[in-house]
C-alpha positions as semicolon CSV with decimal commas, in nm:
position;residue;x (nm);y (nm);z (nm)
1;M;8,189;-4,315;-6,019
2;D;7,793;-4,304;-6,105
3;D;7,671;-4,309;-6,437
4;D;7,337;-4,239;-6,330
5;P;7,323;-3,877;-6,274
6;E;6,905;-3,890;-6,148
7;R;7,026;-4,142;-5,902
8;S;7,367;-3,955;-5,795
9;T;7,101;-3,662;-5,776
10;R;6,912;-3,793;-5,517
11;S;7,141;-3,959;-5,342
12;Q;7,327;-3,592;-5,285
13;T;6,976;-3,454;-5,178
14;S;6,905;-3,715;-4,901
15;Q;7,250;-3,662;-4,771
16;N;7,187;-3,276;-4,767
17;E;6,842;-3,324;-4,655
18;Q;7,055;-3,575;-4,306
19;S;7,303;-3,276;-4,277
20;D;7,096;-2,995;-4,236
21;P;6,968;-2,944;-3,870
22;L;6,661;-2,756;-3,969
23;K;6,463;-2,988;-4,158
24;P;6,400;-3,317;-3,938
25;A;6,324;-3,619;-4,086
26;K;6,020;-3,712;-4,281
27;E;5,819;-3,895;-4,033
28;D;5,460;-4,005;-4,000
29;G;5,387;-3,859;-4,342
30;G;5,642;-3,586;-4,312
31;S;5,429;-3,400;-4,056
32;Q;5,692;-3,298;-3,874
33;R;5,885;-3,104;-4,111
34;E;5,525;-2,916;-4,200
35;V;5,490;-2,840;-3,861
36;K;5,840;-2,701;-3,823
37;E;5,839;-2,521;-4,143
38;E;5,488;-2,357;-4,055
39;L;5,654;-2,253;-3,729
40;L;5,939;-2,094;-3,904
41;G;5,723;-1,940;-4,123
42;E;5,882;-2,136;-4,429
43;Q;5,559;-2,091;-4,655
44;F;5,584;-1,725;-4,585
45;K;5,982;-1,695;-4,752
46;K;5,925;-1,904;-5,031
47;S;5,720;-1,643;-5,131
48;D;6,005;-1,382;-5,191
49;P;6,322;-1,549;-5,312
50;S;6,526;-1,261;-5,195
51;I;6,490;-1,368;-4,862
52;P;6,878;-1,563;-4,753
53;S;6,853;-1,930;-4,596
54;P;6,843;-1,931;-4,196
55;V;7,143;-2,148;-4,258
56;E;7,339;-1,877;-4,396
57;D;7,297;-1,665;-4,139
58;V;7,312;-1,750;-3,788
59;P;7,251;-1,476;-3,491
60;P;7,607;-1,432;-3,317
61;E;7,417;-1,505;-2,935
62;G;7,594;-1,217;-2,795
63;G;7,938;-1,014;-2,820
64;F;7,982;-0,605;-2,768
65;E;7,776;-0,497;-3,044
66;A;7,476;-0,731;-3,011
67;W;7,440;-0,654;-2,604
68;G;7,524;-0,267;-2,723
69;V;7,165;-0,311;-2,892
70;V;7,027;-0,448;-2,619
71;A;7,140;-0,154;-2,439
72;A;7,066;0,104;-2,677
73;Y;6,718;-0,030;-2,701
74;W;6,692;0,018;-2,309
75;F;6,738;0,327;-2,238
76;I;6,514;0,436;-2,595
77;S;6,252;0,255;-2,427
78;F;6,283;0,390;-2,117
79;I;6,220;0,745;-2,251
80;S;5,957;0,680;-2,554
81;V;5,774;0,406;-2,417
82;G;5,816;0,568;-2,022
83;L;5,607;0,866;-2,161
84;I;5,342;0,688;-2,352
85;Y;5,257;0,558;-1,959
86;V;5,302;0,902;-1,883
87;W;4,937;1,015;-2,072
88;S;4,759;0,925;-1,770
89;I;4,900;1,179;-1,547
90;Y;4,854;1,488;-1,820
91;L;4,465;1,331;-1,874
92;R;4,383;1,447;-1,542
93;Y;4,628;1,708;-1,505
94;Y;4,437;1,882;-1,776
95;F;4,068;1,743;-1,726
96;R;4,089;1,869;-1,375
97;N;4,262;2,208;-1,404
98;D;4,056;2,304;-1,746
99;V;4,367;2,385;-1,874
100;F;4,166;2,388;-2,216
101;P;3,866;2,549;-2,105
102;G;3,589;2,349;-2,153
103;T;3,721;2,005;-2,312
104;P;3,547;1,670;-2,236
105;Q;3,719;1,378;-2,057
106;S;3,693;1,170;-2,409
107;V;3,835;1,481;-2,608
108;Y;4,117;1,394;-2,342
109;S;4,117;1,013;-2,394
110;L;4,094;1,040;-2,769
111;T;4,432;1,244;-2,794
112;G;4,606;0,961;-2,571
113;G;4,446;0,724;-2,818
114;L;4,554;0,934;-3,162
115;A;4,937;0,910;-2,998
116;N;4,916;0,562;-3,047
117;A;4,702;0,539;-3,322
118;A;4,910;0,747;-3,584
119;G;5,254;0,547;-3,454
120;F;5,080;0,236;-3,529
121;A;4,987;0,331;-3,887
122;A;5,318;0,511;-3,966
123;G;5,443;0,164;-3,828
124;P;5,505;-0,032;-4,161
125;I;5,630;0,257;-4,305
126;L;5,870;0,354;-4,046
127;G;5,970;-0,011;-4,064
128;S;6,026;0,016;-4,426
129;M;6,249;0,325;-4,428
130;A;6,445;0,123;-4,165
131;D;6,503;-0,200;-4,368
132;R;6,632;0,032;-4,681
133;Y;6,766;0,285;-4,520
134;G;6,937;0,185;-4,185
135;Y;6,770;0,132;-3,847
136;R;7,039;0,405;-3,717
137;I;6,914;0,690;-3,913
138;V;6,562;0,618;-3,828
139;V;6,579;0,642;-3,467
140;F;6,782;0,903;-3,447
141;A;6,582;1,155;-3,661
142;S;6,237;1,027;-3,412
143;S;6,422;1,086;-3,091
144;V;6,486;1,451;-3,274
145;V;6,140;1,493;-3,333
146;L;6,018;1,366;-2,997
147;G;6,220;1,594;-2,824
148;A;6,114;1,884;-3,014
149;S;5,709;1,728;-2,983
150;Y;5,706;1,869;-2,626
151;L;5,930;2,149;-2,647
152;V;5,603;2,291;-2,908
153;T;5,334;2,161;-2,690
154;S;5,470;2,392;-2,442
155;F;5,335;2,668;-2,597
156;A;5,014;2,560;-2,626
157;G;4,783;2,823;-2,467
158;P;4,416;2,797;-2,325
159;D;4,271;2,850;-2,653
160;M;4,516;2,616;-2,877
161;L;4,371;2,244;-2,790
162;A;4,421;2,184;-3,141
163;M;4,816;2,222;-3,124
164;M;4,854;1,989;-2,809
165;I;4,649;1,695;-2,970
166;V;4,860;1,756;-3,294
167;F;5,208;1,793;-3,127
168;Q;5,130;1,618;-2,789
169;G;4,896;1,348;-2,964
170;A;4,996;1,279;-3,354
171;V;5,365;1,377;-3,323
172;Q;5,470;1,257;-3,056
173;G;5,312;0,925;-3,156
174;V;5,458;0,868;-3,461
175;S;5,816;0,993;-3,348
176;S;5,800;0,779;-3,015
177;Q;5,726;0,480;-3,236
178;G;6,007;0,519;-3,508
179;A;6,259;0,507;-3,194
180;W;6,126;0,229;-2,998
181;M;5,973;0,001;-3,262
182;V;6,257;0,011;-3,527
183;A;6,528;-0,035;-3,216
184;M;6,346;-0,331;-3,119
185;A;6,362;-0,480;-3,451
186;A;6,733;-0,490;-3,473
187;L;6,697;-0,688;-3,152
188;P;6,616;-1,061;-3,351
189;Q;6,907;-0,996;-3,579
190;Y;7,155;-1,081;-3,290
191;F;7,016;-1,348;-3,098
192;K;6,802;-1,719;-3,143
193;R;6,867;-1,916;-2,893
194;R;6,892;-1,659;-2,614
195;R;6,645;-1,454;-2,812
196;G;6,355;-1,438;-2,498
197;I;6,588;-1,325;-2,183
198;A;6,781;-1,052;-2,463
199;M;6,431;-0,881;-2,497
200;G;6,366;-0,976;-2,196
201;V;6,650;-0,772;-2,020
202;A;6,616;-0,493;-2,330
203;M;6,244;-0,432;-2,221
204;T;6,260;-0,359;-1,862
205;G;6,393;-0,050;-1,949
206;A;6,012;0,057;-2,034
207;G;5,914;-0,065;-1,707
208;M;6,134;0,116;-1,559
209;G;6,096;0,446;-1,740
210;G;5,721;0,391;-1,676
211;L;5,806;0,384;-1,331
212;A;6,029;0,664;-1,319
213;L;5,859;0,938;-1,564
214;T;5,552;0,894;-1,410
215;N;5,626;1,003;-1,092
216;L;5,871;1,302;-1,187
217;T;5,607;1,385;-1,429
218;Q;5,317;1,432;-1,136
219;Y;5,592;1,595;-0,918
220;L;5,681;1,886;-1,195
221;L;5,295;1,945;-1,270
222;D;5,207;1,956;-0,891
223;R;5,568;2,258;-0,853
224;V;5,598;2,400;-1,174
225;G;5,301;2,366;-1,398
226;A;5,231;2,228;-1,789
227;A;5,426;2,457;-1,978
228;W;5,810;2,375;-1,790
229;T;5,692;2,001;-1,748
230;L;5,673;1,958;-2,136
231;R;6,019;2,148;-2,179
232;I;6,188;1,952;-1,906
233;T;6,055;1,667;-2,071
234;G;6,192;1,772;-2,420
235;F;6,513;1,815;-2,282
236;I;6,551;1,443;-2,113
237;V;6,408;1,284;-2,471
238;L;6,715;1,458;-2,662
239;V;6,983;1,424;-2,381
240;V;6,914;1,058;-2,324
241;M;6,794;0,871;-2,690
242;I;6,982;1,107;-2,898
243;P;7,341;0,932;-2,809
244;A;7,136;0,588;-2,762
245;S;7,059;0,606;-3,101
246;Y;7,405;0,571;-3,217
247;F;7,444;0,207;-3,079
248;V;7,149;0,086;-3,295
249;R;7,304;-0,115;-3,531
250;T;7,206;-0,419;-3,799
251;R;7,376;-0,708;-3,913
252;L;7,167;-0,738;-4,230
253;P;7,226;-0,480;-4,462
254;P;6,992;-0,219;-4,610
255;K;6,751;-0,326;-4,920
256;P;6,759;-0,025;-5,121
257;K;6,464;-0,169;-5,305
258;G;6,096;-0,314;-5,278
259;K;5,792;-0,153;-5,152
260;L;5,710;0,079;-4,900
261;L;5,409;-0,069;-4,802
262;D;5,368;-0,474;-4,839
263;F;5,072;-0,605;-4,789
264;R;5,210;-0,965;-4,892
265;A;5,198;-1,068;-4,537
266;F;4,808;-1,019;-4,564
267;R;4,819;-1,390;-4,750
268;D;4,924;-1,561;-4,507
269;V;4,626;-1,703;-4,253
270;R;4,850;-1,633;-3,966
271;F;4,935;-1,285;-4,013
272;I;4,560;-1,255;-4,031
273;L;4,474;-1,383;-3,700
274;L;4,759;-1,171;-3,534
275;F;4,643;-0,908;-3,699
276;L;4,279;-0,911;-3,611
277;S;4,391;-1,023;-3,228
278;G;4,618;-0,686;-3,224
279;V;4,352;-0,468;-3,349
280;I;4,083;-0,612;-3,070
281;M;4,348;-0,616;-2,785
282;Y;4,449;-0,221;-2,826
283;F;4,061;-0,174;-2,799
284;A;4,118;-0,261;-2,448
285;Y;4,520;-0,291;-2,363
286;P;4,542;0,078;-2,320
287;L;4,258;0,188;-2,101
288;P;4,369;0,070;-1,731
289;Q;4,697;0,293;-1,810
290;F;4,485;0,610;-1,904
291;F;4,215;0,595;-1,646
292;M;4,452;0,397;-1,357
293;T;4,519;0,768;-1,169
294;S;4,212;0,861;-1,217
295;Y;4,043;0,568;-1,081
296;A;4,228;0,598;-0,783
297;I;4,183;0,919;-0,700
298;S;3,802;0,870;-0,744
299;I;3,816;0,609;-0,419
300;G;4,023;0,854;-0,231
301;I;4,381;0,824;-0,293
302;E;4,612;1,126;-0,329
303;A;4,710;1,232;-0,665
304;Q;5,113;1,134;-0,574
305;I;5,019;0,784;-0,460
306;A;4,776;0,775;-0,797
307;A;5,058;0,847;-0,961
308;L;5,345;0,582;-0,805
309;I;5,058;0,324;-0,876
310;L;5,032;0,385;-1,229
311;G;5,434;0,340;-1,227
312;L;5,430;0,035;-0,985
313;Q;5,230;-0,120;-1,283
314;F;5,480;-0,031;-1,525
315;A;5,784;-0,105;-1,275
316;I;5,642;-0,522;-1,237
317;T;5,708;-0,559;-1,602
318;A;6,096;-0,506;-1,552
319;P;6,148;-0,794;-1,384
320;T;5,868;-1,007;-1,536
321;R;5,992;-0,959;-1,860
322;I;6,306;-1,130;-1,763
323;V;6,116;-1,405;-1,627
324;Y;5,901;-1,455;-1,911
325;G;6,205;-1,393;-2,135
326;L;6,393;-1,770;-1,952
327;L;6,010;-1,911;-1,995
328;M;5,973;-1,828;-2,337
329;D;6,288;-2,006;-2,413
330;R;6,161;-2,339;-2,244
331;V;5,814;-2,338;-2,324
332;G;5,732;-2,090;-2,700
333;P;5,633;-1,742;-2,703
334;V;5,316;-1,786;-2,813
335;N;5,207;-2,013;-2,522
336;V;5,326;-1,741;-2,303
337;F;5,140;-1,475;-2,433
338;L;4,792;-1,717;-2,428
339;I;4,841;-1,713;-2,034
340;C;4,906;-1,371;-1,973
341;N;4,642;-1,239;-2,157
342;Y;4,391;-1,451;-2,072
343;V;4,493;-1,380;-1,719
344;G;4,471;-1,018;-1,762
345;G;4,139;-1,050;-1,889
346;I;4,003;-1,229;-1,592
347;L;4,159;-0,987;-1,363
348;C;3,982;-0,676;-1,509
349;L;3,638;-0,848;-1,495
350;T;3,708;-0,959;-1,120
351;L;3,963;-0,771;-0,936
352;W;3,928;-0,418;-1,073
353;P;3,610;-0,395;-0,980
354;N;3,650;-0,504;-0,641
355;A;3,977;-0,278;-0,583
356;K;3,825;-0,005;-0,304
357;S;4,153;0,043;-0,134
358;L;4,466;0,113;-0,182
359;G;4,578;-0,231;-0,084
360;S;4,324;-0,396;-0,347
361;L;4,433;-0,126;-0,652
362;M;4,800;-0,148;-0,585
363;A;4,768;-0,563;-0,638
364;F;4,538;-0,512;-0,903
365;A;4,822;-0,300;-1,110
366;L;5,093;-0,531;-0,989
367;L;4,900;-0,854;-1,123
368;F;4,777;-0,679;-1,459
369;G;5,133;-0,531;-1,508
370;A;5,274;-0,868;-1,452
371;T;5,031;-1,052;-1,714
372;G;4,785;-0,803;-1,938
373;G;5,062;-0,585;-1,931
374;Q;5,335;-0,774;-2,108
375;F;5,189;-0,745;-2,461
376;F;5,424;-0,493;-2,574
377;S;5,729;-0,723;-2,450
378;Q;5,589;-1,011;-2,608
379;V;5,414;-0,897;-2,973
380;P;5,794;-0,862;-3,134
381;I;5,934;-1,215;-3,001
382;V;5,592;-1,379;-3,071
383;I;5,671;-1,224;-3,432
384;S;5,989;-1,339;-3,468
385;T;5,908;-1,692;-3,386
386;I;5,648;-1,754;-3,660
387;F;5,756;-1,545;-3,936
388;G;6,134;-1,516;-3,859
389;H;6,377;-1,225;-3,834
390;H;6,442;-1,112;-4,151
391;D;6,256;-0,779;-4,253
392;S;6,166;-0,742;-3,869
393;A;6,112;-0,368;-3,879
394;S;5,842;-0,402;-4,200
395;K;5,707;-0,731;-4,072
396;M;5,659;-0,586;-3,693
397;G;5,563;-0,266;-3,857
398;M;5,241;-0,455;-4,018
399;V;5,169;-0,550;-3,701
400;M;5,185;-0,232;-3,533
401;L;4,884;-0,102;-3,829
402;S;4,642;-0,352;-3,646
403;L;4,669;-0,182;-3,344
404;S;4,622;0,134;-3,447
405;V;4,198;0,100;-3,515
406;G;4,179;-0,070;-3,193
407;S;4,396;0,206;-3,012
408;L;4,167;0,551;-3,184
409;V;3,845;0,364;-3,127
410;G;3,929;0,190;-2,786
411;T;4,041;0,482;-2,616
412;L;3,748;0,706;-2,737
413;A;3,506;0,461;-2,683
414;G;3,586;0,437;-2,288
415;G;3,601;0,815;-2,232
416;K;3,282;0,799;-2,387
417;L;3,175;0,517;-2,136
418;L;3,320;0,718;-1,876
419;D;3,125;1,087;-1,948
420;S;2,860;0,906;-1,961
421;H;2,916;0,777;-1,612
422;T;3,015;1,120;-1,461
423;T;2,855;1,338;-1,236
424;P;2,977;1,667;-1,103
425;N;3,007;1,658;-0,705
426;P;3,182;1,911;-0,504
427;S;3,225;1,689;-0,206
428;S;3,423;1,464;-0,404
429;P;3,800;1,451;-0,396
430;S;3,845;1,480;-0,714
431;G;3,544;1,712;-0,778
432;Y;3,319;1,508;-0,996
433;D;3,147;1,067;-0,919
434;Q;3,281;0,883;-1,169
435;D;3,150;0,513;-1,232
436;F;3,476;0,268;-1,384
437;F;3,237;-0,063;-1,397
438;P;3,161;-0,002;-1,778
439;V;3,538;0,071;-1,869
440;M;3,589;-0,255;-1,683
441;M;3,388;-0,487;-1,819
442;F;3,459;-0,304;-2,141
443;T;3,861;-0,376;-2,107
444;G;3,807;-0,743;-1,940
445;A;3,584;-0,898;-2,254
446;L;3,793;-0,788;-2,538
447;Y;4,065;-0,905;-2,390
448;L;3,954;-1,257;-2,372
449;V;3,846;-1,176;-2,745
450;S;4,158;-1,109;-2,836
451;A;4,336;-1,418;-2,663
452;T;4,110;-1,622;-2,800
453;I;4,152;-1,513;-3,144
454;M;4,532;-1,595;-3,062
455;L;4,426;-1,931;-2,948
456;A;4,322;-1,996;-3,295
457;L;4,641;-1,915;-3,430
458;R;4,835;-2,173;-3,240
459;W;4,556;-2,436;-3,307
460;R;4,654;-2,299;-3,697
461;L;5,036;-2,341;-3,579
462;V;5,046;-2,689;-3,384
463;G;4,718;-2,768;-3,295
464;W;4,582;-2,849;-2,989
465;S;4,865;-3,030;-2,813
466;L;4,930;-2,847;-2,483
467;R;5,334;-2,993;-2,500
468;V;5,433;-2,852;-2,819
469;K;5,708;-2,534;-2,770
470;V;5,543;-2,253;-3,006
């Protein structure tokens, strides 16, 4: 028996450190441990003693409940995220057919931006509500409101532009966000080692939804008009998303106490960099989606084929998300995220301005969708890698808040740029001539700026070493 309690305590602490696989041995002045703590977000976690140690919470890496959450998110994102992509179809239809007489294209662009901005701004509240009251109830309620928003919009007459902006814009944006963001935040609780591939598989639903719903929407608009297209869409939302919400479950119990908006994350320089990168990224991210069909028609491509191109831009994200999921598990989410966004920016500056035919525009849509179009699927994995998966809905909501500013201002700026370069031309297939070059340069440049801020975040985490998985 050791009579020296201090020596015994030091000995026991040493043994615990050696037996803990999350704490590598101190080498080179403890630098390895510091890097590990940075990557796991230990410094952030230590500020909140209510967060349990990772040793006490090991994800199951599979099982019926875990894969049920994956399947639920697949169907929820198929509808809710797929419908976000559809706005490009409505934008062109409303503008060309003068559904709301005298409304400029910038207002329609702003409506799409408002949908995203309202959803992102509500993200922190939705995330906190999910953490406090349960994920399933928030997803269920959001699904009901999303379906209802389309049904209400279908009754907006030509003199009811404000009604369309509110329900197809703000209400749709908040309810869609509440469904897909909260369902997605449940996924990291079930996977760690296989998180990249699990989330990659789940997020293929968004790409497939983009392909299916853009083509279905164009088909319905051409045959039954806007009102019945909106009604049919509303019923599809309710039939698919309400049953799927039942399978959204969490392993961690709800937190009955806590702030509805928790801004403590802004004390962390890593979070500030991620926030700024998101703001700038979302100035640009929606523009290739919103203006793809309009650009395709401006170079002589038929409306149904233009919708197909847009759909394929989203569909390519499905197989590539699985590939990126595997790649993230090997080289790290931040590394993959950087490569995708640098390549996406370069494509907007080079290939998009030279896409003057069906083949070249198809090539741009597929390549951009496979790289720059991966933002939504990669951000959640980046967040869980840097900050851990505890209170993941709240953290995701705070990051989504950064996107609200970029979404609203970026889409308005893009629409204004296009309005200033639009002139009537009865002989044009679309009835007017538009110069998309300023929008292309605006998009590409902001992609590169955002990616560079993420590069600074990577340096903050691990330095300039290219071999570190992060």
